[in-house]
Each structure stands twice: as structure tokens, then as C-alpha cells.
N, C-alpha and C positions, 0 to 999 in steps of 0.2 A: 504494500502499501504505500502510494507516495507521501511524502509527510505534507504536512500545512505549510504553505510561508508564514512567517514570523509575523509578518503586519495581518494576518488573517488572526490568528491566534489570538496577539494583542487586542484586535477587534470584540472577538468573542468574549475576552474575557472581560473588556469595560463594558459590553453588551447586558453580559450576565451579571456583572455590579449595578449595572443600572436597574435591572429586574428586582433585585433584592433588594436595591433600598427602595423602590419604590411599592414591593410588596411592605418592606418594614413599618413606610410609613403610612398604610393603611391601616395595619392593626394598631397602630400606634392610635390614629385615627379611631378605630373603631371603639378601641380600650378605652380613651375619652369618652366616647359616646354613652356606652354600657356605663362609665360611674355617674353620668348625669341623672340616672335615675333616681339614685343617691344622692349626690354631692349640687348642687347651684353652681352652674358656673360663674366665678367673681368677676370675670370680662371676657369679652369677644377680643378678635383681633383687629376688627373695622375700630373698637372704642380706643383699642391702642396705639394706632396709629391715627385716633382723631387728636387722643391728648399728646400725640408727640407733633403733630401741627400745631395744635393750640400752644405749647409752649415752646415750639420755632417760632410762631410769630408774634406772636403776642405777650412772649417772656413767662406767662403763667396758666394755669388750666384753670378756668369756673366749670365745676364740676357737679351735675347735680344727679343721684341715682342711687333708689331706695328698694331691694328686691322687696316682694313682697309674696305671700302663696297664691294659691292661685283661688282660694276660696277670700281672699282681701282684694280682688279683682272684679269689678263688676262688671254680671252678665251684659248688661248695656255694652261694655266697649268690647267684650271677647265677640257680639252679636257683631258690631260694627263694623271692628277688625276682619272680621272671615266677609262679611258682607262688599265690602269696598276693597281688600284686596284678593281675597282670594274664595270666591264663592261655593266649590266644592272641594274646601279643604278637607272634607269628614267625609269623603267619599274616596279621594284620589288616593295615589300611591305616590305622592311625592311628588310627580310631575303632569300636570294638567296639559296634553299634549294639545288638544283643541287651542287653548288659553295660547301658546306657542305658533299657534301656526296662525291664528287670526292676527298675533301682535307683527308675526314678519309678513305678511299681505298688510295691515295698515303701514308699518317702516316703508314698503317697497310705494305704496303709492304716495307720501309723505316725500319722498325721495325722487319721484317724477314729477312730481308739484314743484319742487325745487329746484328743481331741472330745467320744467316748460318757463319757469320766473327766470332766472339765468338766460335761457335763449330771447328772451324778448329785452329782458334787462341785463346788458353784458355790465361787466363789474367796471366799478369807478377808484380811481387810485384814494386810499385812504377812506373808503367806508366796506365793512365789517359786512361779507358775503353772510345770507343767509343759508343755514345748515335745517337740515329734517328731524324735525323732534323722535326720538328714538322711544315709541313704546317697546317695554318689557312681558312679559310672558307667564314673569315667576309665580308660582306657588309662596307659602308661606314657609315651608318646610325647606324650598328653595334659599330664600333671601336669609333663612337661620344659618343654613351653612354655610350661606356664602359670609356672612356676618359673624359667623363663629370661629370662622378657620381660617379663612383665602382672602388675598389682599384685592384692592379694587380694579385690578390691571382687567382687561379686557383681551382675552387669547382664548383659543382651541382649547390649548390645553387645561387652564384654567377653567373653564366650563364644562370637560370633561368631568376633571375632581369633582365641580359642586354637584354633577349628577351624581357622582358614587356617595359621597358624602350623605347627599337628602333620602337615596337608597338605603344608607345604613341610621340613618336618624330617622326615618319613617319604619324598620325592622327592630329597631333596639327599643324606642321611646316609644310612648303611649300618646296620641291624640291631644290629649289633654295636655299633658306633659311639655310637650313640643310649643302647644300654645301658650302654656306657663314660660316659659325661657323667653319666645319669641318679643312677650311684650314686656318683659320684666327688662330687656336689652333695644328695644327696638329703638333710633332716634327720633325724638319728640323736637328739635332744636339744638343750638351749637351748644354741645356739653349738658348735652340733655335726655337721660337716657330711661326710660323703663315707665311704667302707667304711673305708677306715684309719683314720681317727681312730676310727671307731665299734668297729672290731676291735681298737685298741690300750685304749681308752676302757672297755668291756665285759668284755672276755676278757683284756687283755696278750698280743695275739697279732696278728701282723699281716694286713692282711686276705686273704694268699696261703694263711694255713694254718687259715682257719674250719673247722672241722668240723661236719657236717650238724644237728648240734644246734643249734650258736651261730647260724649261719644263718639255722638259723628261726628260732630267738628275735629274731634283730634285723631279719629282713621284718616278724614279727607286729609290732615297735612303728610299722613306719613309718606307716599312718593317724594316731597322735594318738602321736609321738614324746615332746614333753612331758609327757605326761601316764605313758607307759609308764615313761618315767628316773627316777621318782620308788620302781618300785618293779619294777625288770626279770626279778623271778624271781616275778614273781605267781603263782598257781594260773590265773590266765586266760593268762598267756604259755602257762607252761608248758604247758596243753592243747591252746591254738590251734597254739603251735610242731609238738606231737607230729602234729596233723594236716595240716600245711605238710610235713614232713620225708616223710612215707607220703605226699604228691604227689610229690614230687621226683624221682621215680624215671621219673617219666613225660614230663619238661619236656627239652625236644629246643632246644638254647642257638642263636640264629640265627648 
């Protein structure tokens, strides 16, 4: 048998090492997720990156977050967030493929509109060009996977890792626990994380006492909390929250 060239042997060793490291990393993730059945996560990757950003840009970290158990979070907020962010949360297995397909189609239409506008109105020096608004189709489980473990970069490998983590979260944690962790760690403003901190900041009440209208307003803020916190009672927020409030009665909690 003809011996392998040295370069091929070295390449195979590197690939085997990369595969081993990948498997080991996934096992670490699985162990951390399994531990979340009994241990509340103290921080997320997204929160740590935000803390570093605030420290770098402002020289200090203004932070507000208080963990509260699921029974101390108003059912109104749980229903509002599901109605706004992921209507199929209780049924799907972590990924809503229909929502992803619809989001892709909407993004394609947005890109087409921007391209047609550019053709009618050529770019002028010093004037910023319009960019299409990107619409996501991520479920609550996917958002949680990304916030807990991943960076904010956009790449095929990061998206693949997000899907793996999402399936692991769904397999190892009950839906009610996933929602509890999500609501305690999601961003509601700059340096403002979790349902309790948001309820106290915007309405001066505990998370357990949020009304239907208040919960709906908080849910509307989730896609862009840093933008909406500047005017949390804007006409858009109030109008959209009325729509969310009307849908909340159809939401079944896990």
C-alpha cells in the first residue's frame, strides 16, 4: 500500500482535531443547558458583551436586572410576549419553519423595493443610501439560544450553531422553564434586563402585577428595546400594543 503524503496526513490530523473540538464544545453546551433545569443562569453572552460595550463607550455600566421565579411573573406578560414574538411557542419544536420562510419572502420583497428605488433615484454624494429592513423569523427558543451562548455576528456557521443549541434547549428544558429564563434575561432597554427590572423601570410595579395593557407595551418593545425606550408611549407602541392585547386571550401558556 502506497504511503500517504505527509501533507495529507497532517491535514487529516487537523480535521480530526477540529471535529473533536467541535464535539467537545457541543457537549459543554449540552451540560450547561441541562444544568439550567436547577440553576438559574447568572448572565448571558449578550449581556456580557453589552456590559463591555457600556464600559468601553461610557466608562461605567448602568445595569438593572433582578431574577424572579416564573410564578412571580404576570401571566399577562407571558401571554403578551408569546403573542408578539412567537405565537406557536407552545407547539413547535424550537424552529418555526413557516415563519422563517415568510420572513425570507418579506426580506426579498424589501430588497426588491429598495433596488427599484435606487434605479429611480441614483445615489447622491453625502446622502446615505436606503437599506432594506431585515425581518427575522426566530422563535423565542432561538432568541434564547443566541442570547445565552452566541455573539451577534451573522454567518452561516453561527446560524447552524444557533439551530443546534435551540434543539438542545427544547430537548433538555420544559417550555415553561425556557420562557422563565427568556423573560428574566431579555433586553428591555440599555442596561435593562428581565421582566422585573422592566416592570419597575417603566411602570413602577413588580413583574407579578403587570396589567394586560402594560404587558402588551413591554412585549412590543422587544424587537428594538433601545429604540423604543426613548419613547415607550409612542403612537406606534400604543397602537401595536392594542393589537397584541387583543391576541393575548388566544395564547395558551406552557
